N, C-alpha and C positions, 0 to 999 in steps of 0.2 A: 801788691795784694789785690786780687780780683774780688769785687763785691758781688756782681751778678752779671750774667750774660743774657738773661731773659728780659725782654722788653716789658713783660707783664709785671715784673717785680718793682717797677718804678712807680713812685707816687705821682700825683697830679702836678705837684710843683716841679718835679724833675722833668716830667714830660713837657711842661711849659718852657723850661729853659732850653730844651732841645729844639722845640718849635721856634723859639725866638732866635736861636743860633742859625737854624736852617733859613729862616726868613732873612736875616742879615746877609748871609752868604748869597742868596738868590737876588735880593734887592740891589746889592752893591756890586754884583758880578765879580766877587773876589774868591780866591781859592778856599778860604775857610771863613766860617762864621762862628761866633762864640757868645756865650752868656754865662754870667755868674750871679749867684744870689747871696746877698750879705746877711749878717746876723739879724737884721731887722726885716728881712724879706724883700728888700729892694733888689731889683735886677739891673744889670748893666750889660748892654749888648754891643758887640763890636765885630768888625771884619778885619781881615789882614791889612796891615799898613806896609806899603812898599814905596818909600820915597828914596831919593838918591842918598840922603844922609840918615835915614831912619827906617829900619826894617823890624817889624814886630809881628808875631803870629797873632791871630785873632784872639786867642785866649790871653796872651800877654797884654794885649790892648784892653781887653775887658777887665783884667785885674788892675791895670793902671788906672782905668776910669773909676773903679771902685775905690781905690786908694785916694785918688784925687777928690773924690766926693765925700771922703771921711769915713768910709767903711773901716771897721775895726777887725772884722773877721769874715770868713766866707762859710756858708753852709754847703754849697755845691757849685760845680762848674760843669759846663757842657761845651763841646766843640763839635762842629759838623765839618767833615773833611773827607777827602778820598783816602787819607792815610789809614793804615791798618792798626795803628797804636798811637796813643797820646805820647807826644815827644817828652823827653826828659826836661827840656827847658820849660815847656808848658806846665808840667807837673811841679817843677820847682817854683814857678811863679805862684801857683795856687797854694803850695805848701808854705811859702813865705807869709802869706796873709791868712790862710785858713788853717794851717797846721797839717801834719802828716796823715790824719784820718779823713780829711775832706775828700768827698767823692769827686772823681773826674770822669765824666761820661763822654764817650766818643761815639758819634753816630755818623752814618754815611749820608751822602747827599739826599737819599730817599727818606731820611729821618729814622731809619732803623738802627737800634743800638748795636754797636760792634764790640764795645769794650766798656767795662765799668771797673775802674781801679781807684785806689786811694792815692792822694798826692805824695804820700811818703815813699 
């Protein structure tokens, strides 16, 4: 389900997690950067993990960080990538912690919103 495709429809907190995700991608030189916001407003920022024995997308890593830190739910998730759509695996990870209505925002490397969907 699409939420919005207009960058102007996003609130300050959603723009913040896109900025954090973009920053993680650039800083770490990885294919994707991601950020999630939990039910208390805390943010978790991550990049793609590509080890020989462990491969996680940036969004899966951010969700895992939130879970490991005790988050009970997610308010929103953002990923910055060259992809045209949020992957099913990323949406599933967000859905597992946040539920089917949690917004998943996809932005390009320039920070411009490409897609806003729900995790469901």
